[in-house]
N, C-alpha and C positions, 0 to 999 in steps of 0.2 A: 249325588256326590261330586259329578262331574261338573256340573254348575256352579256348586262352591269353588272348586279347586279353579275354574275361569274366573270368578268373583274377586277372590285373594290374588290372581296374576296380573288383574286389572288394577285393582287398588296399589298393589305395590308399584306397579309403572307410572301411576299417578303421582305418589308420594316421593319416586326419585327425579321427577321432571321436575319438582317442586324445588328442591334442594340444590338444584345444579344452576339456577338463573342467580342467585345471590353471590355466587364466587364470581359469575362476569363482571357482576357491576362493580365489583371490588377493586379487580384490577383495572379498569377503566379510570378509575380516580387517581390514580397514581401516574397522573400526567407528570412531563419534565420541567417541572416549574422551578425545580431546583437550579437547571441550567442558566436561568437569570443571574445568578451570583457570578458565572465567568465574566460578566460584563463589567463586573467592578476592578477586575485584574488592572486593564489599561490606566484606571485613575491612581493608580500608586505611582507612575511615573514622575509625580511633583518631586520624587525622593530626590530629584536633580538640584532644587532649590537649596537641599541643604547642603550640599556639597559645594555650593557658591559663599553659603554663609561660611563654612570651617575655612577657605581659603584667605580672607584677610587675616583670621587668626595665626596663620603659617606666616605671617611675616614677622619675624621673630626681633620686633623691635626690644622685649626686655634684654637679650644680649647686649646692651649699651651699656654693661658692666664694666666700664674701661678704666680699671682700677689704675690710678697713678702711680706704677710701683718704682719708678725710676727713682722719683724724689725718695721716697720712702728709702731707698737702699743709702742714696748717699745721706739723708740723714744719721741712719744708724751706723754707717762705717767711720762716721766722721769720728764719732766719741766712743768706739767699740774697744779701743786698746784696751788689752787687760793688764791688770796691775798685781802684784806680788804682795801683801800685805802680811804686818805681823801677828796681830790678832794673840790670843791665846795658843790658837794652833796656824799654821800657816794656809791660808785662804787666798784666792784669787778673784778679782773683782774687775768690772768692767769701770772707764771713766764716767761711764753713764750713770753708772748705780753709785758712784762716790758724788756725783753730782746731785743724785736724787735725795742722798742722805746728809747732803748738806743743806738742802731747801728744806728738809724735814727738821732739824736741829738747831739752825742757825739761830733762831728767837732765841731758844733756851740757853744757849751759850752767852747769847748779848745781855741776856737778864741775869745771868750768873757774874758776868763782867761787872755789872753795875752794883751787884750786892755784894760780893768778894775782891774784886779787883783783880780777876785774872782775866789775863786776855782771851776775846773770844775766839782768836788765832789759835793759842795754845791750845783750849779747853775743846775745839774742834778738831784740830790736827792730831791730838792725843785720841779721841775717839775713834777716831777715822782707822789712825795706824792700830789702836787695840781691841777694836771690836771687828775688824777687818770690813768696815762700810755697814755695821750693823747683821755680817753674815757667820759672825764667828760663834761660836756654840755656847759660849756664856750669856751672849748678848741675846741668841734667838732663847735658850732655853731658862735665861733667869733676868733678862732685861738689865743686866751688868755691861754696860758699854766701854769698862775702863780697866775690868781685872781686879777688882778691889777685892780683897780679901777680908773675912771675917775678922780678924783679930780679936783680943780679947774682950773689947767690949761692947763688941755686937750681939743683939740678942733676936735679933730678927730672923725671918726665913733664910734659910741658905742651902746652897747646892754641892755635890761634890765633887772634883774636877781633878785631872792630873797637870800637875804643871811641874816646879823644881822637884817634888816630890808625888810620889801617889796618893789620889784619894784627897786632895786639899780642901779645905772649907773656902767656900765662895760667898758671896751676899748674893741675894734672890731681891729682885724688885717688884713689885706691882706694876710698874711704868718706868721707860727708859728714862725722863726726868727725873726723878727720885735717884738714878744713877749719877745724872748729872751734878745733882745737886750736893750727891754725899762725894761726888770728887771734889767740889769747891772747899766744903767743909773738911776734908781730908789734908787738903794742902794749907788750910789757914789755921788749921788747930794743931799742925804738928811743927816744934820749935826748929826740925833742921831745914825747914823749907821757910823761915823768915825773912833770911837774905834777898828772896824772889821779889818779895812784895817791897824792896826797897829800889826796883828796877823800874822804869817807864813801864806805863801798862801798855805802850804800843811796840816797845822793843821787844819782839818775840824771839829773835835769834840770842839774845842774851838770855830769856826764860827758858827756851830749850836748853842751852849748855847748861843753865843754873840747876835745871832738873837731874840732868845726867852726874853733877856734882855733887848733888843732895842725896842722891842713892837711889831716886827714882825708879831707874833702870841699870841695870847690868850691861846692856846692850854697849858696845863703846860706839856704835853707828846711829845710836838714837837720836842724839841733836840733829845729825844729818837729815837723817829718814824726818825728823818733825819738821825741820826749816824745808825740806825739800818740797812736803805735802801742802804746807801754808803759801809756799810762793808759786805752787805749780796750778793750784785752786784761786789764789788771789784771798786766800783766809783773813789777810790782814784788813780788806775793808773793810769787816766788821768791828774792826777796833776803832778804827777811823769813824765808823757811823756812832759809834757809843760815844766816843770822844767829840766828837762835832767836828771833826778835821777834815781835809780832802784827801783823799784817798791817792797815795801816786803809787801805781802798781810796777815791779820790778820784771825783769824777764822769767819768765815760768821756766823753772827745771824740772828734769824728768824726777818722780820719786825714786827712793833706794830701795830696790828690791831687797826682801829679807834672805835671799839666796848670795848677797853679795856681801856678808859677813865676812872678815879675816879668815884665812884660811889656817889659821893658827889661832887657841886660847890659852889664857892662863889660868889656871884653878884658881880661884879664890875661896874662902872659908863657906862652908855650907855648901859647896859644889859635890856632885856625885856623878858617877857616868849614866846613871838615870835623868838627872836632871839637866844634863849638858846634851844627851841625846835629844832630848824633849827641844833644847831650847835652839838646837841648831838643825832640825828634823831631820837624824841620822841615827840608826838603830845601834843599839851597845855593840852587838857583834862588829860593826864597821867600826865603832872607834875601837876596839880592840885591833884590828886587825890593822888599822892605820897608823897604830901607836905602838902595836906589839907588845901588847899588855897580856898577861898571864893569868890575873884575876882584876877585880872590880874596884881594888883600892887605889885611890890617889893623894897626893900630897900638896901642900899649898905653894905655891910659885911653878909648880909643874906646866909647864908648854905643851900641849897637845895639838895634834892636827884634827881639825871639826871639818873639811873640806877636800 
């Protein structure tokens, strides 16, 4: 028994020695080879070259956007005067807007002069005044640049708009040029304007006064406003171009503003407080206060204060 025990102890000793040797070898193979990677860190210093590349980009040359603002300001302020025009309602436009309107529709006015005999200056002057150089509500919504109402013979599209009375019927056009054409037909087809066509085609002053006498407008200052616009913007030069005459400009005059109408108004047939309030851009209540009116009744020939 003793001999067997000694053999077992000896065998166990041999086995334990054989298992310890591999463990020592595995630790020896883990040499510090990864430390060689540390040597690559100094090589990252070439990043300084990227810094030299970015430096020229920072010379902000694109800031050479030196916009010449001063000349633009002088050009804009030269024609930036505000003008008040009648239109169907009172509107404000700049001289620059009026010049753009003239440029856009001058050829249409000249063509209509050739066909109808109406001076192009009169057509353009009325269009500027009554459409507010294309900014009035009827010209914007209905391409109606002359405030032409429907009348009985009109079968085309229409638009409702407050004028002398509430919700009046006005003609609506697909294009503004049709409004110009209809304006020419309106004057040539009605007997009350027949006397106008006996005048010289370049006598815009007589045409302006004749329109008022024929009942085209009730505003007593209408001829003065029309003549003032024609002379201020040299619209009579288009008459000369159509007639083949030399254009002789006249001294430019300031257009008469709608607010410069007389302070008093004489009531005519068909006038109501509502129509007068719209015509002179004043409320009905203010009209009553200015004239000590207790109701809305008016009488023919009555003089009322409108301003």
